[in-house]
PAROMAR-778486 format. One record per residue: x, y, z of N, C-alpha, C, O in turn; residue in one letter. Coordinates in steps of 0.001 Angstrom, whole numbers, padded with zeros to 6 digits, always signed. Each point is the difference from the previous one (the first is absolute). Example, Ala and Ser with C-alpha at 12.3 -4.5 7.8 and 13.67 -1.06 7.14 Angstrom:
# PAROMAR-778486
+013190-005690+007800-000890+001190+000000+000900+001200+000000+001036-000019+000665a
-001386+001069-001385+000820+001190+000060-000770+001090+000730+000509+001108+000169s
END
This chain:
# PAROMAR-778486
+002004+021538-010608-000944-000493-001015-001425+000295+000436-000344-000229+001160m
-000487+000729-002055-001376+000332+000324-000837-001249+000156+000323-001053-000551k
-001424+001177+001322-000896-001131+000213-000551-000507-001318-000233-001199-000152a
+000018+002103-000813-000551-000415-001291+000918-000975-000714-000454-000857-000758s
+001763+000996+001010+000946-000922-000632-000199-001409+000510+000149-000967-000748h
-000494+000847+002051-000237-001319+000560-001220-000645-000635-000005-001202-000267l
-001037+002007+000022-001207-000526-000645+000323-000516-001395-000477-001059-000408v
+001292+001819-000317+000405-000433-001333+000768-001305+000087-000181-000893-000828v
+001064+000782+001863+000775-001224+000169-000885-001204+000248+000245-001078-000540g
-001279+001256+001359-000925-001096+000259-000767-000360-001262-000299-001170-000238l
-000023+002185-000577-000682-000279-001255+000846-000845-000925-000511-000896-000672g
+001797+001175+000633+000910-000786-000837+000076-001425+000486+000063-000933-000801a
-000069+000755+002121+000022-001358+000547-001284-000743-000346+000025-001193-000301l
-001140+001902+000345-001272-000629-000352+000018-000468-001458-000499-001078-000322a
+001082+001908-000556+000102-000384-001405+000873-001230-000167-000288-000878-000813a
+001355+000826+001593+000881-001165-000059-000727-001251+000464+000190-001087-000545a
-001036+001260+001574-000760-001137+000503-000966-000519-001057-000167-001208-000169a
-000465+002139-000539-000951-000396-001025+000699-000719-001157-000549-000927-000595a
+001767+001372+000291+000724-000592-001120+000591-001346+000352+000162-000859-000867a
+000166+000666+002155+000620-001261+000414-001012-001127-000071-001196+000210+000203a
+001681-001401-000490-000862-001169-000024-000513-000278+001399+000746+000181+000962a
-002007-000622-000807-000512-000295+001332+000770-001145+000629+000498-000891-000688p
-000408+000934+002029+000730-001053+000698-000672-001347-000228-001216-000125+000146a
+001980-000849-000493-000559-001341-000142-000169-000595+001377+000631+000440+000961s
-001486-001445-000867-000245-000641+001291+001034-001081+000245-000343-001116+000392a
+001607+001438-000620+001033-001028+000116+001275+000536+000628+001078-000545-000234a
-001182+001606+001029+001206+000542+000613+000663-001030+000896+001225-000119+000005t
-002017-000623+000753+000557-001028+000867+000787-001022-000808+001114-000368+000372l
-001700-000094-001489+000699-000977-000846+001284+000588-000567+001022-000681-000079d
-001080+001949-000313+001185+000660-000553+001114+000066+001028+001155-000297-000308t
-001499+000687+001535+001000+000106+001064+000591-001368+000324+001210-000133+000189v
-002074-000886-000126+000494-001348+000295+000904-000511-001106+001039-000603+000267k
-001432+000843-001504+000806-000455-001136+001353+000702-000025+001021-000612-000312s
-001024+001887+000642+001237+000774+000032+000865-000394+001185+001227+000072-000061r
-001881-000491+001143+000726-000358+001212+000481+001204+000778+000928-000099+000802g
-001558+001237-001036+000440+001235+000628-001131+001018-000030-000693+000131-001008q
+000506+000585+002103-000950+001095+000068+000723+001286-000371+001084+000274+000515l
-001682+000524-001415+000595+001285-000384-000775+001103+000714-001182+000228-000257v
+001884+000443+001158-000645+000966+000890+000572+001391-000221+001209+000196+000117c
-002061+000771-000435+000430+001378-000177+000128+000696+001345-000923-000053+000813g
+002060+000707-000567+000274+000599+001300+000658+001373-000153+000396+000406-001092v
-000298+000275+002197+000778+001232+000084+001474-000384+000136+000326-000990+000654n
+000540+001750-001253+001409-000361-000001+000753+000481+001235+001083-000504+000299n
-001647+001479+000426+000823+000595+001053-000801+000629+001129+000381+001051+000515s
-001492-001683-000120-000795+000548+001087+000237-000826+001256-000530-001103+000135l
+001323+001635+000777+000345-000704+001224-001251-000457+000732-000947+000767+000175a
+000954-002021+000249-001115-000569+000739-001063-000622-000877-000757-000852+000465g
+000680+001255-001721-001019-000520-000909+000611-000928-001047-000415-001152-000123f
+001379+001636-000618+000717-000878-000932+001294+000676-000422+000006+001110-000534s
+001082-001810+000789+001317+000518-000388+001003-001141+000098-000104-000837+000896a
+001076+000792-001809+001048-001016+000087+001152+000492+000877+000263+001200+000070p
+000422-002134+000599+001185+000387+000756+001228-000072-000900-000126-000203-001208d
+001309+000367+001789+001221+000019-000802+000288-001337-000674+000789-000070-000942e
-001435-000998+001432+000166-001322-000608-001118-000329-000984-000043-001098-000556k
-000858+002052+000346-001099-000222-000925-001175-000742+000601-000893-000435-000729g
+000875+000278+002062-001102-000685+000668-001102+001006+000323+000249+001037+000616q
-001465-001360-001039-001122+000918+000166-000678-000190+001351-000078-001117+000512w
-000410+002211+000060-000765-000083+001247-000993+001156+000066+000131+000993-000716s
-001121-001142+001584-001017+001034+000173-001373-000626+000132-000175-001184-000290g
-000794+001960+000721-001341-000530+000206-000649-000406-001320-000751-000975-000038i
+001029+001712-001057-000509-000396-001318+000726-001244-000509-000607-000871-000623d
+001897+000797+000890+000777-001175-000390-000518-001245+000723-000079-001078-000587v
-000271+001237+001867-000560-001133+000745-001283-000500-000647-000258-001203-000030d
-000548+002132-000491-001218-000437-000694+000356-000813-001239-000605-001043-000249y
+001578+001506-000527+000429-000756-001187+000471-001398+000397-000349-000988-000646c
+001136+000914+001703+000509-001289+000474-001145-000905+000446-000002-001198-000281k
-000977+001787+000981-001139-000782+000464-000791-000570-001179-000412-001160+000029a
+000202+001971-001058-000741-000456-001172+000761-001101-000723-000604-000961-000477l
+001925+001093+000392+000813-001049-000629-000060-001292+000808-000030-001092-000567a
+000011+001220+001883-000103-001187+000852-001319-000715-000229-000060-001230+000005a
-001005+002011-000208-001329-000584-000221-000068-000739-001332-000481-001132-000049v
+000951+001747-001020-000207-000568-001336+001136-000906-000469-000201-000862-000856v
+001402+001060+001421+001154-000783-000443+000630-000822+001120+000888-000817-000243l
-001353+001041+001468+000555-000743+001121+001395+000444+000401+000672-000689+000768g
-000225+001836-001279+001354+000458+000269+000021+001528-000066-000166+000587-001069d
+000373+000048+002225-000023+001460+000078+001150+000663-000726-000033+001207-000240a
+001045-001973-000111+001162+000589-000674-000185+000105-001512+000798+000643-000681s
-001841-001266+000161-000194-000024-001448-000752+001244-000483-001102-000083-000542k
+001734+001225+000757-000576+001282-000397+001024+000770-000817+001168+000094+000377v
-001615+000454-001495+000801+000952-000758-000545+001382+000313-001160+000294-000286k
+001988+000550+000870-000426+001351+000363+000318+000953-001152+001143+000095-000447y
-002161+000599-000017+000154+000956-001097-000163+001409+000566-001123+000404+000304v
+002213+000357-000152-000117+001355+000517-000661+000925-001004+000380+000026-001171p
-001365+000731+001622-000782+000864-000880-000149+001384+000611-000134+000137+001216l
+000156+000889-002060-000299+001351+000467-001509+000140+000151-000766-000854-000446t
+000357+001942+001081-001430+000241+000167-000707+000101-001349-001137-000450-000142a
+001812+001043-000852-000613+000154-001316-000080-001323-000754-000897-000185-000823k
+001810-000726+001086+000053-001267-000731-000916-001067+000569-000458-000873-000737e
+000182+000922+002027-000537-001153+000724-001332-000527-000524-000150-001208-000183r
-000816+002087-000062-001324-000476-000415+000025-000542-001420-000651-001001-000298l
+001396+001656-000574+000121-000487-001377+000672-001364-000038-000391-000859-000790t
+001393+000648+001631+000698-001289+000043-000958-001116+000374+000115-001115-000508a
-001057+001406+001391-000993-001009+000382-001012-000208-001112-000351-001136-000320l
-000121+002228-000270-000986-000089-001085+000508-000843-001164-000748-000795-000567q
+002001+000965+000218+000557-000651-001180+000526-001400+000273+000478-000670-000915t
-000560+000214+002175+000418-001367+000309+001477-000160+000276+000497-001125+000069g
+000221+002234+000092+001424-000096+000319+000210-000612+001382+001014-000653+000250e
-001972+000867+000640+000060-000553+001355-001305-000734+000298-001023+000253-000636i
+001067-001168+001612-001183-000765+000399-000810+000735+001052-001224-000125+000055d
+001910+000889+000778-000639+000735+001078+000848+001234+000302+001225-000029-000119v
-001890+001104+000508+000701+001216+000388-000116+000145+001511-001104+000075+000540l
+002244-000037+000139+000028+000228+001449+000980+001140+000239+001137-000207+000424a
-001612+001415-000708+000902+001155-000011-000669+001230+000601-000303+000951-000719r
+000071-000960+002023-000582+001146+000709-000892+000858-000913+000250+001185-000217n
-001299-001838-000306-000900+000636-000964-001358+000276+000636-000600-000891+000601t
+000117+002126-000733-001256+000401+000634-001207-000524-000773-000086+000137-001220t
-000819-000725+001943-001275-000489-000549-000933+001194-000164-000441+000589+000987w
+000139-000233-002243-000930+001084-000297-001090-000503-000941+000134-001065-000604t
-001195+001826+000487-001106-000405-000864+000423-000061-001461-000325-000952-000709m
+001062+001985+000258+000383+000029-001415+000906-001182-000352-000121-000579-001080s
+001017+000228+001981+000888-001134-000267-000753-001320+000054+000331-000945-000716r
-001346+000889+001572-000717-001252+000205-001061-000247-001062-000383-001148-000230d
-000100+002205-000423-001113-000173-000933+000329+000337-001444-000717-000422-000908t
+001785+001174+000676+000237+000469-001358+001244-000516-000686+000270+000372-001142g
+000502-001226+001812+001278-000418-000570+000115-001503-000229+001060-000490-000389l
-002149-000244+000630+000077-001441-000178+000786-000691+001094+000581-001062-000221g
-000561+001666+001409+000764-000526+001125-000900-000174+001216-001054+000627+000099l
+001483-001491+000833-000753-000204+001241+000954-000041+001187+000996-000722-000013s
-001315+001506+001036+000753-000054+001251-000520-001164+000826-001211-000178+000131f
+002114-000612+000425-000423-001194+000723-000241+000281+001479-000585-000834+000691v
+001016+001977-000196-000173+000342+001403+000997+001083+000385+000682+000565-000855g
-000605-000285+002145+000904+001034+000507+001021-000627+000938-000370-000574+001024v
+001636+000677-001359+001025-000526+000917+000661+001110+000810+000823-000267+000876n
-001193+001532-001177+000509+001100+000833-000898+001216-000182-000100+000552-001095y
-000553-000141+002180-000808+001229-000030+000923+001182+000266+000677+000057+001027y
-000661+000878-001961+000942+001103+000056-000730+001311-000248-001215+000017-000197d
+001964+001077+000208-000547+001308-000306+001127+000928-000391+001122-000149+000483g
-001402+001101-001348+001038+000905-000489+000362+001049+001034-000858+000520+000713q
+002155-000219-000647+000466+001009+000935+001106+000842-000614+000239-000048-001206g
+000434+000821+002053+001055+000907-000443+001224-000140+000906-000127-000163+001213f
+001303+000227-001816+001252+000015+000749+000730+001298-000283+000091+000428-001151m
+000429+000197+002194+000702+001273-000133+001331-000074+000744+000178-000812+000908v
+000751+001677-001311+001228+000175+000777-000353+000785+001271-000755+000971-000053k
+001297-001393+001173-000303+000676+001265+000395+001470-000032-000625+000835+000656n
+001661-000525-001420+000480+001379-000094-001048+000938-000589+000087+001215+000179a
-001084-001772-000885-001043+000831-000597-000912+000591+001076-000648+001025-000215l
+000607-001676+001364-000802+000521+001106-001486-000209-000142-000786+000666+000673g
+000377-001589-001546-001420-000256-000248-000479-001151+000888+000662-001034+000086v
-001800+001212+000568-000543-001029+000880-001316-000585-000511-000493-000990+000542k
-000073+001599-001580-001293-000449-000513-000045+000191-001513+000610+000926-000534s
-001328-001797-000145-000145+000119-001445-000735+001276-000389+000130+000471-001130a
-000893+000086+002045-000737+001228-000286+000911+001229-000042-000446+001105-000308k
+001717-001312+000620+000982+001091-000066+000816-000051-001292+001012+000691-000116e
-001442-001502-000858+000801-000235-001200-000369+000878-001189+000412-000290-001123l
-001165+001335+001338-000377+000883-001108+001252+000543-000702+000896+000553+000637n
-000858-000725-001970+001124+000472-000790+001179-000952-000069+001031+000338-000581g
-001160-001511+001158+001113-000950+000040+000212-000677-001348-000927-000128-000800a
+002151-000297+000565+000295-000884-001135-000043-001427+000525+000543-000290+001066s
-001194-000610-001820-000278-001345+000501+000534-001045-000966-000380-000017-001171v
+001255-000851+001650+000483-001134-000788-001066-001094+000018-000481-000385+001065c
+000114-000115-002251-001060-000997-000115+000338-000958-001132+000642+000378-000980v
-001080-001622+001127+000282-001008-001014-001103-000039-001049-001185+000010+000336q
+001579-000055-001613-000959-000037-001101-000714-001347-000062+000524-001020+000448a
-001737+001037-001015-000742-001230-000241-000607-000606+001244-000283-001197+000030g
+000075+002010+001010-000552-000498+001257-001251+000788+000375-000257+001076-000540t
-000522-001631+001479-001152+000726+000524+000453+001203+000820-000794+000894+000294t
+002062-000877+000071+000562+001075+000816-000176+001363-000656-000278+000987+000681t
+000439-000929-001998-000092+001279-000708-001382+000637+000151-000120+001183+000317e
-000916-001984-000549-001362+000526+000092-000346+000370+001436-000619+001037+000239l
+001016-001879+000726-000262+000308+001411+000658+001313+000402-000585+000803+000727n
+001816-000594-001209+000736+001226+000293-000754+001218-000517-000178+000983+000719l
-000264-001057-001972-000739+001113-000600-001298+000271+000758-000349+001152+000259a
-000363-002229+000095-001269+000153+000718+000204+000651+001366-000771+000873+000400d
+001811-001301+000310+000227+000514+001357+000310+001492-000022-000571+000772+000771y
+001473-000373-001655+000370+001411-000040-001161+000869-000494-000186+001119+000478f
-000586-001629-001426-001147+000769-000486-001053+000148+001097-000569+001076+000181r
+000316-002165+000550-000993+000028+001076+000369+001010+001081-000873+000647+000578t
+002174-000516-000307+000439+000888+001075+000442+001373-000514+000585+000789+000743h
-000870-000511-002020+000291+001310-000555+001475+000350-000016+000371+001160+000179g
+000464-002153-000390+001448+000213-000006+000571-000246-001398-000595-000702-000817m
+001748+001291+000569+000699-000202-001262+001251-000835+000234+000554-000026+001099k
-000119-000660-002163+001216-000805+000096+000591-000166-001390-000653+000295-001001y
+001874-000763+000945+000667-000292-001265+000443-001456+000014+000740-000414+000892q
-001185-000366-001873+000393-001409-000089+001392-000135-000589+000352+000694-000954s
+000432-001586+001521+001278-000406-000570-000125-001511-000197+000096-000766+000958v
-000312+000340-002215-000421-001366-000288+001175-000877-000408+000854+000407-000789v
-000825-001628+001343+001037-000975-000313-000652-001333-000368-001163-000243+000322f
+001927-000615-000998-000530-001288-000443+000030-001066+001085-000851-000890+000001d
+001809+000955+000926+000143-001044+001016+000054+000619+001395+000258+001193+000161t
-000510-002037+000845+000041+000496+001377+001415+000396+000398+000190+000962+000744s
+000808-001700-001236+001388+000355+000318+000363+001367-000572+000753+000756+000615d
-001288-000445-001790+000254+001312-000591-000668+001110+000808+000561+001084+000157q
-001764-001358+000357-000661+001015+000831+000812+000244+001266+000120+001138+000454t
+000441-002205+000119+000813+000147+001204+001266+000794-000299+000400+000858+000787l
+000230-001146-001926+001208+000735-000379-000319+001486-000194+000782+000869+000383a
-001947-000592-000987-000416+001385-000181-000236+000695+001331+000378+001158+000180g
-001000-001865+000744-000251+000541+001337+001314+000240+000743+000190+001037+000636f
+000710-002015-000729+001276+000092+000713+000884+001123-000544+000755+000624+000745n
-000860-000373-002064+000812+001053-000618-000698+001357+000007+000463+000957-000621s
-001591-000893+001339-000757+001244+000198-000594+000559-001289-000136+001213-000161e
-000221-002134-000770-000747+000441-001175-001450+000276+000359-000736+000614-000773r
+000335-001068+001944-001362+000261+000464+000026+000167+001514+000948-000408+000672c
-002008+001017-000152-000123+000197+001445-000590-001216+000685+000284-000277+001165d
-001112-000445-001910-000818-001066+000580+000028-001220-000912+000092+000130-001221v
-000172-001318+001821-000179-001226-000771-001326-000610+000426-000248-000170+001193l
-000606-000160-002156-001278-000610+000335-000104-001393-000600+000410-000244-001134t
-000970-000661+001926-000235-001377-000424-000843-000664+001085-000405+000656+000960s
+000141-001951-001107-000661-000732+001067+000884+000057+001245+001227-000023-000107d
-001841+000095+001276+000803+000152+001216+000978-001143+000196+001128+000221+000439q
-001540-001436-000756+000914-001137+000151+001243+000206-000856+001112-000311+000426s
-001304+000836-001630+001127+000236-000893+000872+001136+000530+001221-000031-000156q
-001831+001021+000772+000783+001103+000544+000968-000481+001078+001146+000445+000058l
-001617-001362+000797+000883-000527+001042+001145-000794-000613+001137+000067+000469y
-001450-000823-001528+001044-000754-000676+001010+000910-000674+001204-000247+000065g
-001691+001301-000715+000893+000939-000674+000833+000793+001011+001180+000266-000230l
-001796+000103+001331+000747+000751+001011+001188-000810+000525+001055+000555+000305r
-001240-001869-000204+001092-000850+000505+001201-000008-000935+001096-000390+000404s
-001288+000815-001652+001097+000025-000972+000760+001322-000011+001045+000108-000641k
-001561+000896+001343+000672+001293+000032+001330-000099+000751+000145-000843+000886l
+000824+001692-001228+001284-000016+000717-000179+000159+001507+000722-000622+000780p
-001685+001456-000366-000323+000171+001418-001511+000053+000144-000592+001078-000068d
-000045-002243+000269-001472-000048+000085-000576+000898+001088-001150+000428-000101p
+001936-000134+001146-000517+000799+001112-000263+001449-000396-000635+000740+000752s
+001120-000325-001930-000185+001378-000442-001274+000195-000818-000260+001099-000489k
-000529-002149+000340-001268+000099-000742-001124-000584+000839+000219-000902+000808a
-001419+001421-001005-001160-000464+000749-001191-000213-000920-000160+000691-001006s
-000675-001666+001371-001261-000229-000695-001076+000788+000737-000210-000200+001197v
-000468+001089-001905-001019+000831+000617-001207-000847+000416-000214-001071-000567l
-000575+001524+001541-001074-000838+000555-001193-000228-000921-000707-000995+000156p
+000468+001885-001105-001205-000132-000828+000056-001210-000933+001022-000263-000633e
-002118-000456+000557-000202-001060-000996-001131+000488-000898-001122+000186+000471v
+001398+000022-001749-000945+000730-000856-000816-000898-000922-000797+000498-000795i
+000984-001818+000887-000737-000867-000922-000129-001405+000559+000682-000372+000955s
-001563-000397-001565-000076-001445+000257+000831-000695-001072-000211+000220-001192k
+001143-001045+001609+000845-000733-000942+000019-001481+000361+000975-000479+000580e
-002043-000258-000916+000009-001443+000241+000890-000686-001039-000326-000016-001187p
+001428-000539+001628+000972-000602-000909-000207-001514-000048-000209-000637+001032l
+000267+000069-002229-000184-001442-000078+000405-000597-001326+000234+000723-000968g
-000149-002055+000918+000365-000702-001231-001092+000106-001057-001178+000176+000311p
+001601-000287-001574-000914+000171-001136+000223-001113-001011+001132-000424-000233v
-002234-000049-000373+000077-000978-001087-000852+000495-001163-000769+000951+000140v
+000915-001611-001290-000841+000334-001160-001409-000557+000194-000190-001050+000613r
-000781+001769-001142-001357-000527-000022-000108-001099-001056+000784-000039-000947q
-001763-000853+001117-000249-001023-001000+000457-001385+000396-000198-000950-000757g
+000810+000808+001932+000451-001306+000473-000411-000129+001461+000766+000321+000908d
-001993-000798-000700-000542-000066+001351+000784-000948+000900+000147+000253+001196d
+000351-001329-001762+000763-000945+000817+001260+000662+000564+000293-000123+001189q
+000435+000814-002036+001222+000664+000446-000315+001123+001005+000724+000198+000976w
-001811+000523-001239-000446+001036+000929-000278-000602+001375+000428+000550+001015f
-001136-001670-000976-000322-000647+001282+001253-000459+000732+000110+000173+001214n
+000835-000756-001946+001234-000467+000635+000787+001184+000560+000490-000046+001128i
-000376+001106-001930+000738+001181+000435-000678+000639+001216+000672+000419+000942a
-002006-000347-000969-000742+000608+001108+000133-000824+001274+000259+000549+001070r
-000434-001872-001179-000011-000816+001208+001401-000284+000538+000148-000481+001123w
+000864+000774-001911+001363-000003+000554+000122+001112+001035+000518-000220+001096t
-000993+001411-001443+000024+001110+000946-000933-000258+001172+000381+000205+001152l
-001605-000654-001436-000963-000254+001071+000515-001070+000960-000226+000089+001207f
+000914-001093-001734+000537-001058+000864+001025+000571+000972+000023-000386+001168a
+000828+001304-001637+001001+000595+000877-000669+000737+001166+000471-000066+001136m
-001574+000769-001427-000729+000710+001043-000709-000966+000942+000026+000184+001216l
-000658-001211-001773-000706-000979+000835+000960-000806+000862-000338-000385+001119n
+001537+000129-001641+001001-000716+000783+000376+000797+001242+000118-000557+001092l
+000072+001876-001263+000318+000816+001168-001153+000005+000994+000210-000152+001203e
-001415+000327-001703-001159+000033+000890-000156-001305+000770-000403+000004+001163e
+000721-001113-001807-000129-001313+000628+001172-000326+000924-000029-000998+000720a
+001056+001844-000744+001160-000260+000846+000952-001038-000572+000825-000560+000721g
-000942+000306-002020+000888-000968-000653+001221+000747-000502-000126+000945-000780v
+001314-001362+001222+001238+000654-000382+000944-000981-000684-000259-001203-000055t
+001355+001741-000463+001004-000854-000634+000642-000948+001005+000563-001025-000383s
-000646+001366+001672+000632-000828+001035-000918-001069+000568+000470-001049+000441k
-001792+001306-000445-000899-000961+000642-000911-000735-000964-000877-000745+000437n
+001059+000934-001743-000946-000559-000964-000102-001523+000092-001092-000551-000136v
+002195-000124+000360-000065-001466+000073-000846-000452+001187-000738-000979-000103d
+000841+001686+001233-000835-000328+001151-001461+000340-000277-000903-000734+000403e
+000679+001839-001087-001371+000441-000287-000716-000957-000956-001230-000030-000041m
+001979-000735-000711-000616-000999-000874-000748-001067+000800-000849-000710-000539l
+001170+000608+001817-000630-001016+000859-001193+000560+000771-000608-000715+000796k
+000267+001977-001022-001051+000655+000770-001364-000650-000222-000245-000646-001019t
-000629+000835+001997-001385-000454-000132-000904+001134-000474-001188-000212-000244a
+001751+001425+000113-000784+001159-000423-000403-000150-001465+000872-000075-000866n
-002175+000030+000568-000435-000233-001386+000388+001131-000960+000292-000259-001167p
-000288+001497+001642+000388+001113-000867+001456-000145-000447+000326+000210-001168d
+000532-000567+002106+001413-000149-000332+000221-001231-000858+000864+000007-000877i
-001625-001061+001113+000114-001211-000822-000319+000312-001458+000687-000471-000907k
-001729+001264+000686-000361+000364-001371+001078+000886-000613+000379-000185-001156r
+000112+001143+001928+001013+000923-000487+001265-000741-000420+000604+000331-001020l
-000209-001316+001790+001242-000726-000268-000193-001201-000918+000960-000709-000303l
-002198+000473-000145-000239-001073-000956-000123-001377+000615-000012-001002-000715g
-000081+000942+002045-000193-001291+000664-001403-000517-000294-000206-001208-000105v
-000740+002100-000026-001377-000342-000376-000407+000841-001200+000474+001124-000170e
-001349-001670-000656-000534+000733-001132+000891-000069-001230+001109-000533+000032g
-001630+001089-001110+000744-000003-001272+000025+001401-000608-000219+000176-001198d
+000491+000812+002046-000061+001395-000428+001112+000347-000971-000202+000808-000907f
+001369-001405+001081+001092+000261-000927-000223-000627-001349+000216+000636-001032g
-000649-001882+001030-000171-000712-001266-001065+000637-000872+000055-000113-001224s
-001018+000779+001832-001027+000687-000783+000582+001174-000786-000597+000453-000977k
+001757+000035+001402+000671+001090-000719+001060-000530-000959+000536+000749-000817m
-000235-002040+000920+001038-000560-000853+001355-000112+000668+001010-000213-000670g
-000980+000358+002017+001244-000168+000742-000234-001054+001075-001099-000544+000106v
+002113+000255+000684-000150-001027+001034-000771+000549+001193-000012+001206+000245t
-000630-002107+000492-000806+000434+001136+000839+000611+001122-000513+000774+000808n
+001789-001115-000757+000868+000533+001047+000728+001269-000457+001100+000289+000470d
-001711+000461-001380+000673+001184-000553+000379+000998+001090+001042+000648-000103f
-001864-000510+001145+000318+000945+001070+001209-000464+000807+000768+000820+000502a
-000601-002128-000379+001179-000538+000690+001264+000367-000778+001016+000373+000584v
-001096-000485-001896+001150+000363-000839+000342+001476+000164+001174+000371+000031k
-002196+000465+000073+000220+001437+000162+000724+000295+001309+001027+000679+000015i
-001574-001196+001083+000542+000358+001308+001401-000574+000199+000818+000596+000701v
-000534-001740-001306+001349-000553+000097+000988+000793-000848+001196+000026+000292k
-001695+000615-001334+000882+000761-000899+000285+001408+000513+001151+000436+000010a
-002199+000280+000418+000185+001413+000370-000630+000384+001332+000103+001152+000420v
-000758-002106+000257-000702+000340+001227-001398+000522-000284-000423+000076-001153g
-000291+000284+002213-001318+000601-000193+000156+001494-000290+001120+000508-000056n
-002231+000191-000126+000080+001421-000359+000755+000811+001050+000831+000843-000340y
-001117-001097+001606+000656+000738+001062+001501-000233+000029+000774+000936+000201g
-000360-002186-000402+001428-000298-000036+000668+000727-001160+001084+000563+000153e
-001729-000578-001301+000552+000680-001172+000077+001502+000246+001016+000622-000308s
-002066-000035+000854-000032+001439+000245+001130+000418+000937+000754+000924-000304f
-000639-001603+001440+000996+000404+000989+001419-000144-000531+000864+000820+000308e
-000619-001851-001101+001344-000251-000532+000392+001011-001066+001166+000382-000095r
-002134+000054-000708+000328+000815-001170-000140+001499+000226+000859+000772-000426t
-001929-000353+001089-000231+001436+000205-000239+000371+001456+000025+001181+000348v
-000257-002176+000510-000373+000252+001388+001178+000115+000943+001081+000448-000383g
-001302-000858+001617+000991+000212+001058+001262-000828-000179+001033+000312+000592q
-001104-001361-001398+001184-000799-000270+000798+000487-001192+000968-000641-000410g
-001372+001778-000150+000654+000561-001183+000586+001366+000323-000328+000582+001034s
+001193-000060-001906+000530+001356+000222-001076+001081-000022+000182+001061+000598p
-001317-001317-001288-001042+001018-000110-000784+000170+001290-000399+001111+000350l
+000177-002219+000360-000722+000007+001278-001344+000714-000079-000330+000819+000857k
-000436-001137-001887-001340+000572-000172-000980-000734+000915-000007-001230+000040i
-000810+001970+000688-001005-000605+000868-001078-000675-000851-000264+000418-001127a
-000352-001464+001677-001052-000694-000750-001149+000941-000333-000507-000022-001121r
+000086+000851+002078-001058+000976-000277-001220-000643-000635-000508-001004+000500g
+000034+001579-001601-001184-000533-000653+000276-001326-000688-000940-000667-000433q
+002206+000264+000318+000325-001306-000570-000021-001119+001033+000327-001144-000316n
-000710+001468+001550-000251-001051+000984-001287-000724-000389-000818+000533-000750a
+000645-001741+001259-001227-000743-000286-001213+000716+000583+000124+000810+000918l
-001278-001115-001454-001251+000626+000412-000274-000182+001493-000629+000861+000615w
+001088-001966-000024-000249-000269+001416+001133+000507+000883+000060-000315+001189n
+000855+001116-001787+001115+000562+000767+000122+001498-000260+001081+000575+000132a
-002208+000058-000507-000013+001442-000165+000267+000496-001417-000001+001208-000235g
+000229-002116-000713+000253+000401-001379-001177-000311-000910-001109-000258+000467g
+001363+000284-001780-001071-000266-000959+000321-001166-000934-000745-000260-000945i
+001855-000448+001206+000304-001163-000842-000962-001132+000341-000219-000319+001168q
-000341-000273-002195-001103-000937+000183-000042-000928-001207+000115+000456-001138y
-000277-001733+001374-000138-000954-001091-001257-000848+000208-000331-000347+001134a
-000373+000012-002224-001158-000892+000126+000433-001361+000559+001164-000380-000123p
-002093-000345+000731+000354-001286+000593+000125-001114-001034-000541+000095-001101p
+001254-001141+001469+000106-001214-000831-001084-000950+000464+000158-000696+001002v
-001255+000671-001732-001085-000933+000311-000989-000007-001164-000999-000718+000043r
END
């Protein structure tokens, strides 16, 4: 698919945003009345959001949904997961089909300013890369001139792909699919030489191959892909709750508050931790939730570091290094404003 097609797609989404009714300032009331948070997710991205054979959802995006449900409903299990394709996801949020989108979605200017949507933060810093079969003998993306490339429609991946090949004076042929599983099937059946997506997704897709050891992710990272949850514009209260759910997870890790020690940490004399855990101040109530909202989060899913390691890190099959997703004081760029 040509880059121009992506621009047209974004234009259609903008038109849909304009036609949709503006978000009312009552999302919190709606969720409470319903007794359930409706969260848009990816249906099959290992480590981010996917159901197991029993229908139980897990992943770093799923943990965010659970954390938000714990904050607003007091119960992390009260989530309805709505699986969405890349093409469906933004429209589903615009039209009110879901309350929040937590589906490995890249924060871009056009999405943030032209679609009636707001990104609440970044829960995973990523970048686009390439996966090849080892038999191809390719060690660098700069050796891909003339390659056929499997790519998912309706993503920033298409435009990044076009930009990279044009910048390096190379030619390629797109083989476009609607879902990530379809791109993997195309790659596995040799309909293309290369599969391109966010690097985190490439590792997840590689784990699904019959023999993952026969494919490699090339070293080049060709784009910035800050992935994060999204809400509709027009409801500042809901935006604040969604944003500070993520920020609380990061601050909990920085403060050393974990799912195992939170009860002891409630007794701390540290004023920063007291405010974070709601022992002092009324920071939660100002948003319309309880002051101990961070306690509910950490008891439900742990802090950001615990969630990361369990879902995509060393405690998961993906074993992705923290890298730039480490906290700012540990060599990464993850950072949350203070509670004060």
